[in-house]
C-alpha positions in Angstrom: 4.6 -21.2 -4.1 1.2 -22.1 -2.3 2.7 -20.8 1.5 4.7 -18.1 0.5 4.2 -15.1 2.9 4.3 -12.7 0.3 3.3 -12.0 -2.8 4.4 -9.3 -4.8 1.4 -9.7 -7.7 -0.5 -9.6 -5.2 0.9 -6.4 -3.3 1.2 -4.4 -6.1 -2.2 -5.2 -7.5 -3.5 -3.8 -4.0 -2.0 -0.2 -4.7 -3.0 -0.2 -8.2 0.5 -1.7 -9.7 2.4 1.1 -8.9 5.7 -0.1 -8.7 7.3 3.3 -7.4 4.5 3.7 -4.5 6.1 0.0 -3.7 9.2 0.9 -4.2 9.4 4.1 -1.6 7.4 2.3 0.8 9.9 -1.3 0.6 13.1 1.8 0.9 11.5 2.4 4.4 10.9 -0.6 5.6 14.8 -0.7 4.8 15.9 2.3 6.6 13.7 1.4 9.4 14.4 -2.7 10.1 17.8 -2.3 11.3 17.1 0.2 13.6 14.1 -1.7 15.1 15.8 -4.8 15.0 19.3 -2.8 17.3 15.9 -1.4 20.0 14.5 -5.3 20.3 18.3 -6.1 21.3 19.1 -3.1 22.9 15.8 -4.1 24.8 16.3 -7.6 25.7 20.3 -7.0 26.8 18.4 -4.5 29.4 15.8 -6.7 29.8 14.0 -3.4 29.1 10.2 -4.7 28.9 8.9 -1.8 27.5 11.1 -1.0 25.2 11.0 -4.3 24.0 7.4 -3.9 23.7 7.6 -0.8 21.8 10.2 -1.6 19.5 8.4 -5.3 18.3 4.9 -3.3 17.8 6.9 -0.4 15.8 8.7 -3.6 13.8 5.4 -5.4 13.3 4.1 -2.1 11.6 6.9 -1.8 9.9 6.3 -5.3 8.2 2.3 -5.1 7.9 2.4 -3.3 4.8 4.2 -5.9 3.2 0.9 -8.0 3.6 -1.1 -7.3 0.7 -4.1 -6.8 2.8 -2.5 -3.9 4.7 -0.6 -2.5 1.4 -4.1 -0.2 0.3 -3.8 1.5 4.2 0.0 2.7 4.3 -0.8 4.1 0.8 -4.0 6.3 1.9 -1.6 7.7 5.0 
């Protein structure tokens, strides 16, 4: 699909087609995402702007690697 937000072939290509590294990154995302979404909801419920900012920024960081332009940066860190 032309307007897909995620292209697995491109993402894998950016890390040398290493499926094991990709699985590790995906696993880390799947572990962190529910906690961050819960933190966002909690911050909104408490009207805590600073906590919301931190949680949203962290979630953005977790999603970032799935943009193939950023995948190699995460692998190197």
